[in-house]
N, C-alpha and C positions, 0 to 999 in steps of 0.2 A: 656365741659362736659356735660355728659347723664345723665338727670335725671330719677332713677329706677322709674319704672309704680308705686310705690306702695307708694312714697314719693311726696309730692306738692312741685313743683319748684315755689318760690315767690320772688320777687325783695323787699327789704329792703332798701329804699332811703332816706337818710338825705338830705332833704334842707337847702338853705340858708348856703350853705358854703361862707365863706366869709364877710357874715356879719358883724362879727367882731370876735378878737381873739378867744376868745371862743369858739364860734362855730366850726370854722376851727378846731381848737387843738383838740375838743371832737370829730368831724368827723372824722377826722386822727386818733387818737387812737383807736375808736371803728372799723375802717375798718381793722386796724391793728390787732386786733384781733379776727376778721373774723364776728363781730359782725352785719354786714351791706355789699350790694353789688354792693350800687350804692351812688352818691351824685350828686347833681346840685348846681353848682355854679354862684353866683351874680356879674357876671364880672364887670359891671358899680361898684361896690367898690373900693374905692382905697387899699384894703387889696388884692385883687384878684393877681395882679402882685408879692407880695411876700407869700401869702398864700399858691401860687401852689405850691412851694417847698415842702410842706407838702404831697401831693396826689402823687409826682413821683416815688417814692418808691412802691407804690399802682397801678401802672398803668395796671398790668396786673391781679390786685385782684379784682377790681371795676370797677364799670362803671363810667364814670364822663362825666355829662353833664353840660348842658346850661339850667339856671335856668330864663328863660326868663323874662323879668321885664320892668313893664309901670310905677307900684304902689307904689315903696318904696321911701325913701328919695333918693336914687342915682339916680331913675330914673328922679326925679325931678329935680335936679342937673344938670343932663345930658338933661332938656329941654324938654322932652317928657311927663313926667310924670303926673298925675291924681291921685287923691282919688279913693280907691276900688269905690266907690259909683257912682263917676263921670263915672268910666272906662265902671263901668255895666251899668249904663243907654245910654252911648253914643252906647255900643253896641246894646243894645236892641231896640234904636230907627233910626236905620240906619247902626249902626255899622263903625269901624276905616274905613278911607279910605286906600284901600290896596297897594296904591303907595308909601304914607307915612308910613306906618306901616311895609313896605318893606325897607325901609330905615332905620327903627330903628333896624329891626332883621338881618339884613347885618352886621352893625357895632356891636351887640354884638354877631355876629359870629366871626367876627374879631377879637374882642377884648379877646375871647375866646381862639380861635385857635392862637394868637400871644405868650401867655403865656403856652399854653397845648402843643402847635407844633402838633398838630393832631385836627381832625372833635372830634365832641361832639360823646359820643357813643347814643345820646338820648336829646331830649331836653320835658322842661316841661315848668311851669310858675311861676312865683308868685304870689299868687293868683289866682291862674287857667286861668292867661291870653292867657293862650296860644292858648284856646278854643273859643275867643270872637269873635262875627261878624268881620269881616276885618281883624283880624290878623291871624287866621287860614287860611285862604286864601292865605295871604302872606306867613305864614310859611313853607307849603308844598310846595310853589312854591318856595323860597329859598332854601329849604333842596332838592328837587329835581334839581335845577340849578346846586346848589354847591359839592352835593355827588350822584348825578343821576348814574356817572360811579361807584361806589364803588360795592364792593360784598357786605360789610357790611353796609350797610346804618346808619345813626341814626334812633331810634325808639321815638316813639311818647307817651306822657301820656295820655291817658284818662281819666278824673277825673268824673264818672262813681261808683257810688256804687257797690256793688256785690248783687247777686240775692237775697231778703232776709235779706238786712242790712243795708237798706236806712233810713235815719232817714230825719227831716227837711230841715237840713243846707246841706247834700250829696245832697238831689232833688234840691234845687236851683243852689248850683254847677253844675250839671248833665245838668240842662234846661239852662246854658249859652254857650252850643255848645256841649256835648261832642260827642252826635250821627253824628252831623254834622262835626267835625273833623275825625272823626273814618272812614265816609264815604270819603272823600275827600285824605286821606290817603292813603286808600285801593285803591283809583285809582292810584293813584302816586305810589303803589306798596312799602310804607312806613309801617312798622311794628308798631302795636299799643298794650301796655298793654292792658289786658282783663279788669280789673276793677282797683279801688281806693278805700284802706282803708287806714284809722290813721285819718280820719277827726275825731274831736272833738273840743270843747270850751276852750279848755287850762288851764281847773280848777279842783279843787280838790287835794286830797292828793297823795302821791305813790301810794298807795294800787287803786285807782282808775285808775290809768293808767296802773298797771300791770293786773287789770281784762278787760280792755279795749284790752288792747293785746294780751291776750289770748282769749277775740270772735274773735277778727279780725284773727288769726292763725288757728284759728278752723274753719273759715268758706270760705276762699278764693278758686277758684281753681286755676290750675296751670297757671301761667301767669300773676297772678295778680299781684298789686304794693301794698306795704304800704309805706306809707309816715311820717317819723318821722321828728322830729326838737332839734336834742340836742346841748349841750353845754356844756362844761366842769362845768359852775357857770354860775350864773344870772348876767347878764352887765344891770348896773346903762342905763338906758332910753328907755329897751329892752321892750316892754310892755307883751309878752311871756317868760323871762328871767326867772322865777320861772319854768314854765312847763318846757323849755328845759334844766336845772338842771338835775329834775325829771327823764324825758326819758334818759339822758346820764345813771345816775347813774341805773336805770331800765335794760339797754341796755346793761350794763355790768358785771350785777350781772348773778350770775349761776341760777337765777329765772327766768330769760328769757331763758338761755340755756334749762333748764328744759319743758319750755312752748313750745319750738321748737322741742323738743324730741315728746311732749306728742301731740301735735298735727299732727307730722310727716311732717314737713316742714322743707324744704333745702332751705337756704338764697342761691339764685343764680345771675349770671348776663342776662342781657337780652339777649342773644345771645343763652343762653342756653334754653331758655321758650318761647319765640317769634317767628313766621316765616312771612313775608310776603307774602302776598297773590298774 
């Protein structure tokens, strides 16, 4: 797909596919309706093996990527998990051991491919761990080793706010390694998203999310990525369950379609707007 020069091509990615049934079903429904252009899967979840069937009819419509995971309950059960606070501290005081991190990454790539039967279109990270020190180096090495001969290599999410759209939370996220992962990815000839939007505190009524999305759509340059976390309904035990349900309802609404048109945004897959150097 070629994006017209007067239109901004933006990737809208639903994170956390397979975290629970409601998320998987909601994401698949939105993708079918053309309201998403990417989703990233939590392959450590026991649901991945069955929920992947929801994505197979969408193989040529949306990017499907790996949501690299170190900090969920699934990662804890797999034996390498840490709390987000502990993971951030580890990244800041020396970083993860790249050899051990590579082993974890390879296992998750294996789990992705085992059920998707293809490489991921991209890799991002649950709570942005893809750019933590030690993990980012191991990730770029793993992707280069596994997919370096492919003409369409996986692209990487860079969790850095768009110019003029940073708040405290997005600055902290970016400080955990956005510039560093972009640099080493470029050296390995892996494409990266230009900036990340969709960061907020998951609070407030539906009208607040609608207003936030309108702002995100107005601001980003072509090649930016907006993350979202939709689900058909709130699930018990999900700390952001209510926000997920509100996001789903909005993204499926005529109001969202109007916001896209007003902002001159076309939802596109990564190949349409990202180019490796």
